[in-house]
VOMIDO-117855 format. One record per residue (C-alpha): residue number from 1; residue in one letter; x, y, z. Coordinates in steps of 0.5 Angstrom, whole numbers, plus 2048, in hexadecimal, padded with zeros to 3 digits. Example, Ala and Ser with C-alpha at 12.3 -4.5 7.8 and 13.67 -1.06 7.14 Angstrom:
# VOMIDO-117855
NODE,nr,rest,c1,c2,c3
NODE,1,A,819,7F7,810 .
NODE,2,S,81B,7FE,80E .
# end
This chain:
# VOMIDO-117855
NODE,nr,rest,c1,c2,c3
NODE,1,X,906,8D1,904 .
NODE,2,X,90A,8CF,8FE .
NODE,3,X,910,8CC,902 .
NODE,4,X,90B,8C8,906 .
NODE,5,X,908,8C5,900 .
NODE,6,X,90F,8C3,8FD .
NODE,7,X,911,8C0,903 .
NODE,8,X,90A,8BC,903 .
NODE,9,X,90B,8BA,8FC .
NODE,10,X,913,8B8,8FE .
NODE,11,X,910,8B3,903 .
NODE,12,X,90B,8B0,8FF .
NODE,13,X,910,8AE,8FA .
NODE,14,X,914,8AA,8FF .
NODE,15,X,90E,8A8,903 .
NODE,16,X,90D,8A0,905 .
NODE,17,X,908,89B,903 .
NODE,18,X,901,89D,900 .
NODE,19,X,8FB,89C,904 .
NODE,20,X,8F3,89D,903 .
NODE,21,X,8F0,8A3,900 .
NODE,22,X,8ED,8A9,905 .
NODE,23,X,8E6,8AA,902 .
NODE,24,X,8DF,8A7,903 .
NODE,25,X,8DC,8A2,8FF .
NODE,26,X,8D5,8A0,8FC .
NODE,27,X,8D2,89B,8F7 .
NODE,28,X,8CF,8A1,8F3 .
NODE,29,X,8D5,8A3,8EF .
NODE,30,X,8D4,8A7,8E8 .
NODE,31,X,8DA,8A5,8E4 .
NODE,32,X,8DB,8AB,8DF .
NODE,33,X,8DE,8AA,8D9 .
NODE,34,X,8DE,8AD,8D2 .
NODE,35,X,8D9,8A9,8D0 .
NODE,36,X,8D4,8AB,8D5 .
NODE,37,X,8D6,8B2,8D7 .
NODE,38,X,8D4,8B8,8D3 .
NODE,39,X,8D8,8BA,8CD .
NODE,40,X,8DE,8BF,8CF .
NODE,41,X,8DC,8C6,8CC .
NODE,42,X,8E3,8CA,8CB .
NODE,43,X,8E4,8D1,8CC .
NODE,44,X,8EA,8D6,8CB .
NODE,45,X,8EB,8DC,8CF .
NODE,46,X,8EB,8E4,8CE .
NODE,47,X,8EF,8E7,8D4 .
NODE,48,X,8EB,8ED,8D7 .
NODE,49,X,8F0,8F3,8D8 .
NODE,50,X,8F0,8F6,8DF .
NODE,51,X,8F4,8FB,8E3 .
NODE,52,X,8FA,8F9,8E5 .
NODE,53,X,8F8,8FA,8EC .
NODE,54,X,8F3,8F4,8EB .
NODE,55,X,8F8,8F0,8E8 .
NODE,56,X,8FA,8E8,8EA .
NODE,57,X,8F4,8E7,8EF .
NODE,58,X,8EE,8E3,8EF .
NODE,59,X,8E8,8E5,8EB .
NODE,60,X,8E0,8E4,8EB .
NODE,61,X,8DC,8E8,8E6 .
NODE,62,X,8D5,8E9,8E8 .
NODE,63,X,8CF,8EA,8E3 .
NODE,64,X,8D5,8EB,8DD .
NODE,65,X,8D6,8F2,8E0 .
NODE,66,X,8D8,8F2,8E7 .
NODE,67,X,8DF,8F0,8E9 .
NODE,68,X,8E1,8ED,8F0 .
NODE,69,X,8E8,8ED,8F1 .
NODE,70,X,8EB,8E9,8F7 .
NODE,71,X,8F3,8EB,8F8 .
NODE,72,X,8F5,8E8,8FF .
NODE,73,X,8FC,8E9,8FD .
NODE,74,X,8FD,8F0,8FA .
NODE,75,X,8F7,8F4,8FC .
NODE,76,X,8F7,8FB,8F9 .
NODE,77,X,8F4,8FD,8FD .
NODE,78,X,8EE,8F8,8FE .
NODE,79,X,8EE,8F1,8FF .
NODE,80,X,8E7,8F1,8FC .
NODE,81,X,8E6,8F5,8F6 .
NODE,82,X,8DF,8F6,8F2 .
NODE,83,X,8E0,8F9,8EB .
NODE,84,X,8DC,8FB,8E5 .
NODE,85,X,8DF,8F8,8DF .
NODE,86,X,8DA,8FD,8DB .
NODE,87,X,8DC,903,8DE .
NODE,88,X,8E3,901,8E0 .
NODE,89,X,8E1,904,8E7 .
NODE,90,X,8E2,901,8EE .
NODE,91,X,8DB,900,8F1 .
NODE,92,X,8DE,8FE,8F9 .
NODE,93,X,8E4,8FB,8FC .
NODE,94,X,8E4,8F7,903 .
NODE,95,X,8EA,8F6,908 .
NODE,96,X,8F0,8FA,908 .
NODE,97,X,8F6,8F6,909 .
NODE,98,X,8F7,8F9,910 .
NODE,99,X,8F0,8F7,912 .
NODE,100,X,8EE,8F0,90F .
NODE,101,X,8F3,8ED,913 .
NODE,102,X,8FB,8ED,915 .
NODE,103,X,8FC,8E8,910 .
NODE,104,X,8F9,8E8,909 .
NODE,105,X,8F7,8E0,908 .
NODE,106,X,8F7,8DD,901 .
NODE,107,X,8F0,8DA,902 .
NODE,108,X,8ED,8DE,8FD .
NODE,109,X,8E5,8DE,8FB .
NODE,110,X,8E0,8DA,8F9 .
NODE,111,X,8D9,8DC,8F5 .
NODE,112,X,8D2,8D8,8F7 .
NODE,113,X,8CD,8DB,8F3 .
NODE,114,X,8CD,8E3,8F5 .
NODE,115,X,8D1,8E1,8FB .
NODE,116,X,8D8,8E3,8FC .
NODE,117,X,8DC,8E0,901 .
NODE,118,X,8E4,8E2,903 .
NODE,119,X,8E8,8DE,908 .
NODE,120,X,8EE,8E0,90B .
NODE,121,X,8F2,8DA,90D .
NODE,122,X,8F7,8DD,912 .
NODE,123,X,8F2,8E1,916 .
NODE,124,X,8EC,8DB,915 .
NODE,125,X,8E7,8E1,913 .
NODE,126,X,8E2,8E0,90E .
NODE,127,X,8DE,8E6,90B .
NODE,128,X,8D7,8E5,907 .
NODE,129,X,8D5,8EA,902 .
NODE,130,X,8CE,8EA,8FE .
NODE,131,X,8D0,8ED,8F8 .
NODE,132,X,8CA,8F0,8F6 .
NODE,133,X,8CA,8F4,8FC .
NODE,134,X,8D1,8F6,8FB .
NODE,135,X,8CF,8F9,8F4 .
NODE,136,X,8C9,8FD,8F8 .
NODE,137,X,8CD,8FF,8FE .
NODE,138,X,8D4,900,8FB .
NODE,139,X,8D9,902,901 .
NODE,140,X,8D4,902,906 .
NODE,141,X,8D3,8FB,906 .
NODE,142,X,8D5,8F6,90C .
NODE,143,X,8D7,8EF,90A .
NODE,144,X,8D5,8EA,90F .
NODE,145,X,8DB,8E8,913 .
NODE,146,X,8DC,8E1,916 .
NODE,147,X,8E2,8E0,91B .
NODE,148,X,8E5,8D9,91C .
NODE,149,X,8E4,8D5,916 .
NODE,150,X,8EA,8D1,914 .
NODE,151,X,8EA,8D3,90D .
NODE,152,X,8E6,8D3,906 .
NODE,153,X,8E3,8D0,903 .
NODE,154,X,8DC,8CF,907 .
NODE,155,X,8D5,8D0,905 .
NODE,156,X,8CF,8D4,909 .
NODE,157,X,8C9,8CE,909 .
NODE,158,X,8C5,8D4,90C .
NODE,159,X,8C6,8DA,910 .
NODE,160,X,8C8,8D7,916 .
NODE,161,X,8CC,8D1,914 .
NODE,162,X,8D3,8D0,910 .
NODE,163,X,8D5,8C9,90D .
NODE,164,X,8DC,8C8,90C .
NODE,165,X,8E0,8C2,909 .
NODE,166,X,8E4,8BF,90F .
NODE,167,X,8EB,8C0,90C .
NODE,168,X,8EE,8BB,911 .
NODE,169,X,8E9,8B5,90F .
NODE,170,X,8EB,8AE,90D .
NODE,171,X,8E8,8A8,90D .
NODE,172,X,8E8,8A3,912 .
NODE,173,X,8EE,89E,912 .
NODE,174,X,8F3,8A4,912 .
NODE,175,X,8F4,8A4,91A .
NODE,176,X,8EE,8A9,91B .
NODE,177,X,8E7,8A6,91A .
NODE,178,X,8E0,8A9,91A .
NODE,179,X,8E3,8B0,918 .
NODE,180,X,8DD,8B5,915 .
NODE,181,X,8DE,8B6,90E .
NODE,182,X,8DA,8BD,90F .
NODE,183,X,8DA,8C2,915 .
NODE,184,X,8D5,8C7,916 .
NODE,185,X,8D6,8CE,919 .
NODE,186,X,8D2,8D3,91C .
NODE,187,X,8D2,8D9,917 .
NODE,188,X,8D2,8DE,91C .
NODE,189,X,8D7,8DC,921 .
NODE,190,X,8DB,8D7,91C .
NODE,191,X,8DB,8D2,922 .
NODE,192,X,8DA,8CB,920 .
NODE,193,X,8D3,8C8,921 .
NODE,194,X,8D5,8C2,924 .
NODE,195,X,8DB,8BF,928 .
NODE,196,X,8DE,8BB,922 .
NODE,197,X,8E3,8B6,922 .
NODE,198,X,8EA,8B8,920 .
NODE,199,X,8EF,8B5,91C .
NODE,200,X,8F5,8B6,921 .
NODE,201,X,8F9,8B0,91E .
NODE,202,X,8FB,8B2,917 .
NODE,203,X,8FB,8B7,912 .
NODE,204,X,8F7,8B5,90C .
NODE,205,X,8F4,8BC,90A .
NODE,206,X,8F8,8BB,903 .
NODE,207,X,8F5,8B5,902 .
NODE,208,X,8EE,8B7,902 .
NODE,209,X,8EE,8BE,900 .
NODE,210,X,8E6,8C0,8FE .
NODE,211,X,8E2,8C5,8FC .
NODE,212,X,8DA,8C5,8FD .
NODE,213,X,8D4,8C8,8FA .
NODE,214,X,8CD,8C7,8FD .
NODE,215,X,8C6,8C7,8F9 .
NODE,216,X,8BF,8C4,8FA .
NODE,217,X,8C1,8C1,901 .
NODE,218,X,8C7,8BE,8FE .
NODE,219,X,8CF,8BF,8FE .
NODE,220,X,8D3,8BD,8F9 .
NODE,221,X,8DB,8BD,8FB .
NODE,222,X,8E0,8BD,8F6 .
NODE,223,X,8E7,8B9,8F7 .
NODE,224,X,8ED,8BD,8F5 .
NODE,225,X,8F2,8B7,8F6 .
NODE,226,X,8ED,8B1,8F3 .
NODE,227,X,8E9,8B1,8ED .
NODE,228,X,8E3,8B0,8F1 .
NODE,229,X,8DD,8B5,8F3 .
NODE,230,X,8D8,8B3,8F9 .
NODE,231,X,8D1,8B5,8FA .
NODE,232,X,8CD,8B5,900 .
NODE,233,X,8C7,8B6,903 .
NODE,234,X,8C6,8BC,908 .
NODE,235,X,8C8,8B7,90E .
NODE,236,X,8CE,8B5,90A .
NODE,237,X,8CC,8AE,908 .
NODE,238,X,8D0,8AC,902 .
NODE,239,X,8CB,8AC,8FC .
NODE,240,X,8CF,8AB,8F6 .
NODE,241,X,8D6,8AC,8F3 .
NODE,242,X,8D9,8AE,8ED .
NODE,243,X,8DF,8AB,8EA .
NODE,244,X,8E3,8AE,8E4 .
NODE,245,X,8E5,8A7,8E2 .
NODE,246,X,8EB,8A9,8DE .
NODE,247,X,8EF,8A9,8E4 .
NODE,248,X,8F1,8A4,8E9 .
NODE,249,X,8F2,8A6,8F1 .
NODE,250,X,8F9,8A9,8F3 .
NODE,251,X,8FC,8A4,8F8 .
NODE,252,X,8FC,8A7,8FF .
NODE,253,X,903,8A5,903 .
NODE,254,X,904,8A6,90A .
NODE,255,X,90B,8A9,90D .
NODE,256,X,90A,8A8,914 .
NODE,257,X,907,8AF,916 .
NODE,258,X,901,8AF,911 .
NODE,259,X,8FF,8AD,90A .
NODE,260,X,901,8B0,903 .
NODE,261,X,900,8AF,8FC .
NODE,262,X,905,8AB,8F7 .
NODE,263,X,904,8AF,8F1 .
NODE,264,X,901,8B6,8F0 .
NODE,265,X,8FA,8B6,8EE .
NODE,266,X,8F5,8BC,8EC .
NODE,267,X,8EE,8BB,8EC .
NODE,268,X,8E7,8BF,8EE .
NODE,269,X,8E6,8C6,8F1 .
NODE,270,X,8E0,8CA,8F2 .
NODE,271,X,8E0,8D0,8ED .
NODE,272,X,8DA,8D3,8EE .
NODE,273,X,8D2,8D3,8EF .
NODE,274,X,8CC,8D6,8EC .
NODE,275,X,8C5,8D6,8EC .
NODE,276,X,8C4,8CF,8E8 .
NODE,277,X,8CB,8CC,8E8 .
NODE,278,X,8D2,8CA,8EC .
NODE,279,X,8D8,8CB,8E8 .
NODE,280,X,8DF,8C7,8EA .
NODE,281,X,8E6,8C7,8E7 .
NODE,282,X,8E8,8C0,8E6 .
NODE,283,X,8F0,8C0,8E5 .
NODE,284,X,8F0,8B9,8E2 .
NODE,285,X,8F7,8B9,8E3 .
NODE,286,X,8FC,8B3,8E5 .
NODE,287,X,903,8B4,8E6 .
NODE,288,X,907,8AD,8E8 .
NODE,289,X,90D,8AD,8EC .
NODE,290,X,911,8AB,8E6 .
NODE,291,X,90F,8B1,8E2 .
NODE,292,X,910,8B5,8E9 .
NODE,293,X,917,8B2,8EA .
NODE,294,X,919,8B3,8E2 .
NODE,295,X,917,8BA,8E2 .
NODE,296,X,91B,8BC,8E8 .
NODE,297,X,918,8BA,8EE .
NODE,298,X,917,8C0,8F3 .
NODE,299,X,91A,8C5,8EF .
NODE,300,X,915,8C4,8E9 .
NODE,301,X,90F,8C5,8EE .
NODE,302,X,912,8CC,8EF .
NODE,303,X,911,8CE,8E7 .
NODE,304,X,90B,8D0,8E4 .
NODE,305,X,90C,8CA,8DF .
NODE,306,X,90A,8C5,8E5 .
NODE,307,X,903,8C9,8E6 .
NODE,308,X,902,8C9,8DE .
NODE,309,X,903,8C1,8DE .
NODE,310,X,8FE,8C0,8E4 .
NODE,311,X,8F9,8C4,8E1 .
NODE,312,X,8FA,8C3,8D9 .
NODE,313,X,8F3,8BF,8D8 .
NODE,314,X,8EF,8C3,8DD .
NODE,315,X,8E8,8C4,8DC .
NODE,316,X,8E2,8C7,8DF .
NODE,317,X,8DC,8C3,8E1 .
NODE,318,X,8D5,8C6,8E2 .
NODE,319,X,8CF,8C2,8E6 .
NODE,320,X,8C8,8C4,8E7 .
NODE,321,X,8C5,8C5,8ED .
NODE,322,X,8C3,8BD,8EE .
NODE,323,X,8CB,8BC,8ED .
NODE,324,X,8CA,8B9,8E6 .
NODE,325,X,8D0,8BB,8E2 .
NODE,326,X,8CE,8BF,8DC .
NODE,327,X,8D3,8C2,8D8 .
NODE,328,X,8DB,8C2,8D8 .
NODE,329,X,8DF,8C8,8D5 .
NODE,330,X,8E7,8C8,8D3 .
NODE,331,X,8EB,8CD,8D1 .
NODE,332,X,8EF,8CD,8CB .
NODE,333,X,8F4,8D2,8CE .
NODE,334,X,8FB,8D0,8D1 .
NODE,335,X,8FA,8D2,8D8 .
NODE,336,X,8FD,8CF,8DF .
NODE,337,X,8F7,8D0,8E3 .
NODE,338,X,8EF,8D2,8E3 .
NODE,339,X,8ED,8D4,8EA .
NODE,340,X,8E6,8D7,8EB .
NODE,341,X,8E0,8D7,8E6 .
NODE,342,X,8DB,8DC,8E5 .
NODE,343,X,8D5,8DB,8E1 .
NODE,344,X,8CF,8DF,8DF .
NODE,345,X,8C9,8DA,8DD .
NODE,346,X,8C5,8E0,8D9 .
NODE,347,X,8CA,8E2,8D4 .
NODE,348,X,8CE,8DB,8D5 .
NODE,349,X,8D5,8DF,8D6 .
NODE,350,X,8DA,8DB,8DA .
NODE,351,X,8E0,8DF,8DD .
NODE,352,X,8E6,8DB,8E0 .
NODE,353,X,8EC,8DD,8E5 .
NODE,354,X,8F2,8DA,8E1 .
NODE,355,X,8FA,8D9,8E2 .
NODE,356,X,8FD,8DB,8DC .
NODE,357,X,904,8D8,8DA .
NODE,358,X,908,8DD,8DE .
NODE,359,X,904,8DB,8E4 .
NODE,360,X,900,8E1,8E5 .
NODE,361,X,8F8,8E1,8E6 .
NODE,362,X,8F4,8E4,8E1 .
NODE,363,X,8ED,8E5,8DF .
NODE,364,X,8EA,8E2,8D9 .
NODE,365,X,8E4,8E2,8D5 .
NODE,366,X,8E2,8DB,8D2 .
NODE,367,X,8E1,8DB,8CB .
NODE,368,X,8DD,8D5,8C8 .
# end
């Protein structure tokens, strides 16, 4: 996967003329500036020491005491493990490497309230856990399995319907018009609910990488390559757009077989959802082509310095259930990337999975 990314970036910096942007538009744009956004709340990090077999994984903390460990790369022995942070004992484990799939994917997991979803990007399988039921039934618990799904992230709208952002979406004018922004699937079979138009003329997934959440009959979509957030009604009509006005759009360039970015941007990604809040990471990162070449080009991408440079200004943004931006958080520690977020509304405690400057993922508690 890393080699594919490097090749795509190499093409991007040598591609042809810039063209239009691939996202939808609306007149209802809220331009977010330092003057109209909540003030940044700064925090430092306290590392949570864990047994070595749980190291360098993805973590979620539930109710301050239950640690959920997702280790698709080096399961010892489970892909998904529930661990009690107070007693230091394992609660339950699921999916031995030999029974999960022939290849352990890199998709990881996402948390929506008390629901954990874990995806296998190679086998196209998604497992859904009710965390409260796991704590009661332990090893006897049976997660819900949905086959055939392309990959995470996706969300349950109800028990029968899964919605996913269409990774192949691109706005009209790129050679394939009328593509759906979202695709819905049968939650039991994993089959699409409609015969959706497909993009078979270009590969824009790297342009429109989006993660989504759903609440109060509205969707919120976080765009990873653009400083925008789009909000829709339950029928996918675009209602509003937020724009992080500190940044301009990256230029899109055509290379003959697809559309690629000129520069290297890192913006929004879904982080977690609680009963009353939706959290997203905002990388607030822009690396110009000139800086990219000055620092060593393709060779620089393979270093931890590149990741640190892309995420040095990262913030965590918090939205209420009406999709209003209500809080902003920023870490004082030097890290290369903050990934998943966990938040306890009762105690106000926040935990993050973050990559340290050695390239290892660790669990931290946020100290405000």
